[in-house]
N, C-alpha and C positions, 0 to 999 in steps of 0.2 A: 612383331614388333617388341625390345625390352624399352617401358618406361625409365629417362633421369629425372633425378632432379635441375633444376636450373633456378640459379637465383639473379631476378630481374631488380634495378633500382626506378621507383617512378616515384614522384611525388604521394607527399598524404593522400592528397584532394584525391587524383589521379584514383588511386588506387579505393579509396571511399567510392566516387563514381560508377568504378568498374563494377568494385562490388554490390551493387545497387542494383546493375545493370542485369548483373548474372541471375539474382535472387526473382526479378521480372521477369526475366524470360526463364525460371526455372532452370538454371544452372552451374556452371561453377567457373571460379575465376580460371580455373585452368583447362577445363575444355573451350570456352572464348579465344584464348590463348592458340592453342592449338589449334582450331578451326580456321585464328586470322592465317598463321605460320603456314598450315597446308596450300593454300592459295597460289605459295609463292611457288611459280615450274619452278623445278631442280633446273641451275643453272647450263647442266650437258644438257639439259632435253630443246634452251634455247638457241645453244651451240649448234645442234643441229637442224633447226626448223631452215628449211629451206629458202624463206626470205632472207633470213640471217646471215647465212650462206651467201647469195646471190649479191647483195649488198656491203657484205665488210669488206673494206679497201676501197670503197667506191669513192670516198671524200678524201681528202688530202688531210691531214693532220692542221696545218694549218687554217681550216676554217673556222671562219666564228661566227655565231648566232648573230652579232652583225649585220657580216658577208650576207647571211641566207636573209635577212629582212632587207637589206639591200637589193639583190638579187628578186624578191617578190611586189619591190617594188617597180624597180623597173619593168620586169613582167607582166604584171596585171596594172600599174599605174595607181596613183592618188588621188 
């Protein structure tokens, strides 16, 4: 894999905190960010997951979070 440069804008305070954290962990900011980003699964892998395929399209697009809360309240009572 070929590395490439990425420019990211963050607050000065956040960057300083990140640098301190990296020093304390004996690593670099680049390696910390790379390790974090590697934890994000590729979207294609998520789309291929059996559970995602089975559940896709099961809910109407008109269903809201409030509808779900109401359903739970009716089902389990409060």
